[in-house]
C-alpha positions in Angstrom: -94.1 36.1 -99.4 -90.4 36.4 -100.0 -87.9 33.8 -101.3 -84.1 33.6 -100.7 -81.5 31.5 -102.4 -79.9 29.4 -99.6 -77.3 26.8 -98.7 -75.0 25.1 -101.2 -75.8 27.4 -104.1 -74.7 30.5 -102.2 -71.7 28.7 -100.5 -70.4 27.4 -103.8 -70.7 30.6 -105.7 -68.8 32.3 -102.9 -66.1 29.7 -103.3 -66.0 30.1 -107.0 -67.3 26.6 -107.6 -70.0 25.5 -110.2 -73.4 25.7 -108.8 -75.2 22.5 -109.9 -78.5 23.1 -108.2 -80.3 25.9 -106.4 -82.4 25.7 -103.3 -84.7 28.4 -101.9 -86.4 29.2 -98.6 -89.7 30.9 -98.6 -90.7 33.3 -95.7 -94.2 34.5 -94.9 -96.2 31.8 -96.8 -98.3 28.8 -95.8 -98.6 25.5 -97.6 -101.9 26.5 -99.0 -100.6 29.8 -100.5 -97.7 27.8 -102.1 -100.1 25.4 -103.8 -102.3 28.2 -104.8 -99.3 29.8 -106.5 -98.7 26.6 -108.5 -96.0 25.1 -106.5 -96.2 21.3 -106.1 -95.8 19.9 -102.6 -93.1 17.0 -102.4 -91.8 17.1 -98.8 -92.5 14.2 -96.5 -90.9 15.4 -93.2 -91.3 19.2 -93.7 -93.0 21.5 -96.4 -90.9 21.4 -99.6 -92.4 22.5 -103.0 -91.2 22.4 -106.6 -91.3 25.6 -108.6 -94.0 25.3 -111.4 -91.6 26.4 -114.1 -88.0 25.7 -112.9 -88.6 22.7 -110.8 -86.2 24.0 -108.2 -86.9 23.1 -104.5 -88.5 25.7 -102.3 -88.9 25.0 -98.6 -90.9 27.1 -96.1 -88.8 28.7 -93.5 -88.8 26.5 -90.4 -87.6 25.8 -87.0 -87.1 22.3 -85.3 -87.4 21.1 -81.9 -85.9 17.8 -80.8 -88.6 15.2 -79.8 -86.9 11.8 -80.1 -83.8 9.9 -81.3 -82.4 10.2 -84.8 -82.5 12.6 -87.6 -86.3 12.4 -87.8 -86.9 13.0 -84.1 -88.0 16.6 -84.6 -91.1 18.6 -84.3 -91.2 21.1 -87.2 -92.7 24.6 -87.1 -93.1 26.0 -90.7 -95.7 28.7 -90.0 -95.6 32.0 -92.0 -94.2 33.8 -89.0 -90.9 31.9 -88.9 -88.2 34.4 -89.9 -85.4 33.9 -92.3 -82.8 34.3 -89.4 -84.6 31.6 -87.4 -84.5 29.2 -90.4 -80.7 29.9 -90.9 -79.8 29.4 -87.3 -81.2 25.9 -87.2 -78.9 24.8 -90.0 -75.8 22.6 -89.5 -72.8 24.6 -90.6 -72.2 28.2 -90.8 -71.1 28.0 -94.4 -74.4 26.4 -95.2 -76.3 29.2 -93.3 -76.0 32.1 -95.8 -78.9 33.3 -97.8 -79.1 35.7 -100.8 -82.1 37.9 -101.7 -83.3 38.9 -105.1 -80.9 41.9 -105.1 -77.8 39.8 -104.4 -77.6 41.0 -100.8 -76.2 38.3 -98.5 -77.9 37.5 -95.2 -75.3 35.9 -93.0 -76.3 35.8 -89.2 -73.9 33.0 -88.3 -70.6 34.2 -89.8 -70.5 31.8 -92.7 -68.5 34.1 -95.0 -65.8 34.5 -92.4 -65.6 30.7 -92.1 -65.4 30.3 -95.8 -62.5 32.7 -96.0 -60.8 30.9 -93.0 -61.6 27.5 -94.7 -63.3 26.3 -91.5 -66.4 24.0 -91.2 -68.1 25.1 -87.9 -71.4 24.2 -86.4 -74.1 27.0 -86.1 -75.3 26.2 -82.6 -75.2 23.6 -79.7 -78.4 22.2 -81.4 -75.9 20.5 -83.8 -75.9 17.6 -81.5 -79.6 16.9 -81.9 -79.1 15.3 -85.4 -76.8 12.4 -85.9 -76.9 12.7 -89.6 -74.8 15.8 -89.3 -71.7 13.6 -88.4 -71.9 12.2 -91.8 -72.7 15.4 -93.6 -69.8 17.2 -92.0 -67.5 14.3 -92.9 -68.8 14.5 -96.5 -68.3 18.3 -96.6 -64.7 17.8 -95.2 -64.1 15.3 -98.0 -65.5 17.5 -100.7 -63.7 20.6 -99.6 -60.4 19.0 -98.6 -58.7 20.1 -101.9 -59.5 23.7 -100.9 -57.8 23.4 -97.5 -61.0 23.2 -95.3 -60.7 21.8 -91.8 -63.3 20.9 -89.2 -63.4 23.3 -86.2 -62.2 21.6 -83.0 -65.4 22.4 -81.2 -67.4 21.0 -84.0 -65.4 17.7 -83.9 -66.1 17.6 -80.1 -69.8 17.7 -80.8 -69.6 15.0 -83.4 -67.8 12.8 -80.8 -70.5 13.7 -78.3 -73.2 12.5 -80.7 -71.4 9.2 -81.4 -70.8 8.8 -77.6 -74.5 9.1 -76.9 -75.3 6.2 -79.3 -77.2 8.3 -81.7 -75.6 6.8 -84.8 -77.7 3.7 -84.2 -80.8 5.7 -85.0 -79.7 6.4 -88.6 -81.4 4.4 -91.3 -78.9 2.2 -93.0 -79.9 3.5 -96.4 -79.2 7.1 -95.4 -75.7 6.1 -94.0 -74.9 4.5 -97.3 -76.2 7.3 -99.4 -73.9 9.8 -97.6 -71.1 7.3 -98.0 -71.7 7.0 -101.7 -71.6 10.7 -102.1 -68.4 11.1 -100.1 -66.6 8.2 -102.0 -67.2 10.1 -105.3 -65.2 13.2 -104.1 -61.5 13.7 -105.0 -60.2 12.7 -101.5 -62.4 9.9 -100.1 -59.8 9.0 -97.6 -60.8 12.2 -95.8 -64.3 10.7 -95.2 -62.9 7.6 -93.5 -60.5 9.6 -91.5 -63.1 12.0 -90.3 -65.6 9.3 -89.4 -62.7 7.5 -87.5 -61.6 10.6 -85.6 -65.3 11.2 -84.4 -65.8 7.5 -83.5 -68.5 7.1 -86.1 -66.4 4.7 -88.2 -66.4 2.1 -85.4 -70.1 2.6 -84.8 -71.2 2.2 -88.5 -68.5 0.3 -90.2 -66.5 -1.6 -87.5 -65.1 -3.9 -90.2 -63.3 -0.9 -91.8 -62.3 0.7 -88.5 -60.5 -2.4 -87.3 -58.1 -2.1 -90.3 -56.3 0.8 -88.6 -53.2 -0.3 -86.7 -53.0 -3.6 -88.5 -49.4 -3.9 -89.9 -48.4 -5.2 -93.3 -45.1 -6.3 -94.7 -43.0 -3.2 -95.3 -41.5 -4.5 -98.5 -45.0 -4.6 -100.1 -46.6 -1.8 -98.2 -44.1 0.9 -97.1 -47.0 2.7 -95.4 -47.2 -0.4 -93.2 -50.7 0.4 -91.6 -53.6 -1.3 -93.4 -56.0 1.6 -92.6 -53.5 4.1 -94.2 -53.2 1.9 -97.2 -57.0 1.8 -97.6 -57.2 5.6 -97.7 -54.4 5.7 -100.2 -56.1 3.1 -102.4 -59.4 5.0 -102.2 -57.6 8.2 -103.3 -55.9 6.3 -106.1 -59.3 5.1 -107.3 -60.6 8.8 -107.2 -57.5 10.0 -109.1 -58.2 7.5 -111.8 -61.9 8.7 -112.1 -63.2 5.4 -111.1 -66.9 4.6 -111.0 -68.7 4.2 -107.7 -68.9 0.4 -107.6 -65.0 0.4 -108.0 -64.6 2.7 -105.1 -66.8 0.6 -102.9 -64.8 -2.5 -103.8 -61.6 -0.7 -102.9 -63.2 0.4 -99.6 -64.0 -3.3 -98.7 -61.2 -5.3 -100.4 -58.9 -5.8 -97.4 -61.4 -6.4 -94.6 -59.9 -9.8 -94.0 -56.6 -8.4 -92.8 -58.3 -7.4 -89.5 -58.8 -11.2 -88.9 -55.2 -12.2 -89.2 -53.8 -13.8 -86.0 -51.3 -11.6 -84.2 -48.6 -14.4 -84.4 -48.8 -14.3 -88.2 -48.4 -10.6 -88.7 -47.4 -8.7 -90.7 -48.1 -11.3 -93.3 -51.7 -11.9 -94.2 -52.1 -15.3 -95.8 -55.6 -16.1 -96.8 -57.0 -12.6 -96.0 -58.9 -12.7 -99.2 -61.0 -15.6 -98.0 -61.4 -14.2 -94.5 -62.8 -10.9 -95.9 -65.7 -12.5 -97.8 -68.0 -12.9 -94.8 -67.1 -9.4 -93.5 -68.0 -7.8 -96.8 -71.3 -9.7 -97.0 -72.1 -8.7 -93.3 -71.4 -5.0 -94.0 -73.3 -4.9 -97.3 -76.3 -6.5 -95.7 -76.3 -4.3 -92.7 -76.0 -1.0 -94.6 -78.2 -2.2 -97.5 -75.5 -1.8 -100.1 -76.9 -2.2 -103.7 -76.3 -5.7 -105.1 -74.3 -4.3 -108.0 -71.8 -2.8 -105.6 -71.9 -5.8 -103.2 -71.1 -8.3 -105.9 -68.1 -6.4 -107.3 -66.8 -5.9 -103.8 -67.1 -9.6 -103.1 -65.2 -10.5 -106.3 -62.5 -8.0 -105.8 -62.1 -9.2 -102.1 -61.8 -12.8 -103.2 -59.7 -12.4 -106.3 -57.5 -9.3 -106.0 -54.4 -11.3 -105.0 -54.9 -13.5 -108.2 -55.3 -10.4 -110.3 -52.0 -9.0 -109.0 -50.3 -12.3 -109.9 -52.1 -12.8 -113.1 -49.0 -13.3 -115.2 -47.9 -16.1 -112.9 -51.1 -18.1 -113.1 -51.4 -21.4 -114.8 -53.9 -21.4 -117.8 -56.6 -23.3 -115.9 -56.3 -20.9 -112.9 -56.2 -17.9 -115.2 -59.4 -19.0 -117.0 -61.2 -19.5 -113.7 -60.1 -16.0 -112.6 -61.6 -14.4 -115.9 -64.8 -16.4 -115.3 -65.0 -15.3 -111.6 -64.6 -11.6 -112.7 -67.5 -12.2 -115.3 -65.2 -11.7 -118.2 -67.1 -14.0 -120.4 -70.5 -12.2 -119.8 -70.1 -8.8 -118.3 -67.4 -6.5 -119.7 -68.1 -3.6 -117.4 -67.9 -5.8 -114.3 -64.6 -7.2 -115.5 -63.1 -3.7 -116.1 -64.4 -2.5 -112.8 -62.7 -5.3 -111.0 -59.4 -4.5 -112.8 -59.8 -0.9 -111.9 -60.2 -1.7 -108.2 -57.2 -3.9 -108.2 -55.1 -1.2 -109.9 -56.0 1.3 -107.2 -55.2 -1.3 -104.6 -51.7 -1.7 -106.2 -51.1 2.0 -106.5 -52.5 2.9 -103.1 -49.1 2.3 -101.4 -46.5 4.8 -100.3 -44.2 5.6 -103.2 -46.1 3.5 -105.7 -48.9 5.9 -106.8 -47.5 6.1 -110.4 -46.4 2.6 -110.8 -47.4 0.7 -114.0 -49.8 -2.1 -113.4 -49.3 -4.7 -116.2 -52.0 -7.1 -114.9 -54.6 -4.9 -116.5 -53.3 -5.3 -120.0 -52.4 -8.9 -119.5 -55.9 -9.9 -118.2 -57.6 -7.8 -121.0 -55.5 -9.7 -123.6 -56.3 -13.0 -121.9 -60.0 -12.3 -122.0 -59.8 -11.5 -125.6 -58.0 -14.7 -126.3 -60.7 -16.7 -124.4 -63.5 -14.9 -126.1 -61.9 -15.7 -129.4 -62.4 -19.4 -128.8 -66.1 -20.3 -129.4 -68.0 -23.6 -129.3 -68.2 -23.8 -133.0 -64.4 -24.0 -133.2 -64.3 -27.2 -131.2 -67.5 -29.1 -132.1 -67.0 -32.3 -134.0 -69.6 -34.8 -135.3 -71.2 -36.8 -132.6 -70.2 -34.5 -129.7 -72.7 -34.2 -126.8 -73.1 -31.1 -124.6 -70.8 -32.1 -121.6 -68.0 -33.1 -124.1 -68.4 -29.8 -126.0 -68.0 -27.9 -122.8 -64.8 -29.9 -121.9 -63.4 -29.4 -125.4 -64.1 -25.6 -125.3 -62.5 -25.3 -122.0 -59.4 -27.2 -123.1 -59.1 -25.1 -126.2 -59.4 -21.9 -124.1 -56.7 -23.1 -121.7 -54.4 -23.7 -124.7 -55.0 -20.2 -125.9 -54.0 -18.9 -122.6 -51.0 -21.1 -122.5 -49.9 -19.7 -125.8 -50.3 -16.1 -124.3 -48.2 -17.1 -121.3 -45.5 -18.5 -123.5 -45.4 -15.5 -125.7 -45.3 -13.1 -122.6 -42.5 -15.1 -121.2 -40.5 -14.8 -124.3 
């Protein structure tokens, strides 16, 4: 039995990047032998084991033969006579098909080191087209490594388009699509993920609501970049530059879906796009099984981002309703995430990436003023429940009116 370090751990070390986890491939062993040695079996689709001491994943060397649609439509051979080279050549990209033995010697039958040096993401073999998940994985790798200057080989992009054209993307589980999307959104250049999916045709297949934004014009005085899809990518990168949390980035991804619904005779204006976008956000989140925490923030930002941009112009009653809609009275994190998404929207415009965004500070102060007015401050003898609520609301609106007046002066 021999084991080799493989995949991302080898790739990232060669790139000089931190190695966060290590995966191993085991050659010359059976499942029974692994378990007898103390390894714990955890794989569902193929034999994977956890090391009894380190907990690191060890997979038996395997080959795969296509037997049906989708990323699970394979017959797996993980017998002890599968060689290391056979295992490496069934992998997706050459840069992920490098192994290292116990002495530090690299085994690289697919030319992965040369592609690392050339900053190219290239498929290992024509069998690449057998797994539709690889379209998403390559898009995610392109996103992760974009800051290092990586590009996708033309032939690999052609195979990605072929996978999409065959209709294979429909075989992917929604949860898996969204998991890959979440991981890509958390990289420094999430716009690359969207652009790569669009170039391959996968964006139209998986997120048509997002794909339709490209080519939709906006007013040049507000959006010098004009194209709504371009703005979306810039806003995503602005959220990443700010170190935004995942729910914020999801909200940015979905905030402008309603602009694709604007009638052509109204363009480049988009009146009411925040209302038109709500059902589209709901539909995408339901279809891709987006977690409720992400969905709820995305809906709030879609519906309210224009009001956030105009916060200092709002009447006290409208401002109070906005704070309530962003859960400012009961969930401070949700409120802050909504503000962060709107700030990324404002800065995701050509020439505006470093602009101040005063709405954030204004709304934070407004929330503090509202929270500073409690029911005990307005209760008078004999007051009943509904009247207490009315008086509390009126007092909070007065506090916001005082804030507006002081800001105006």
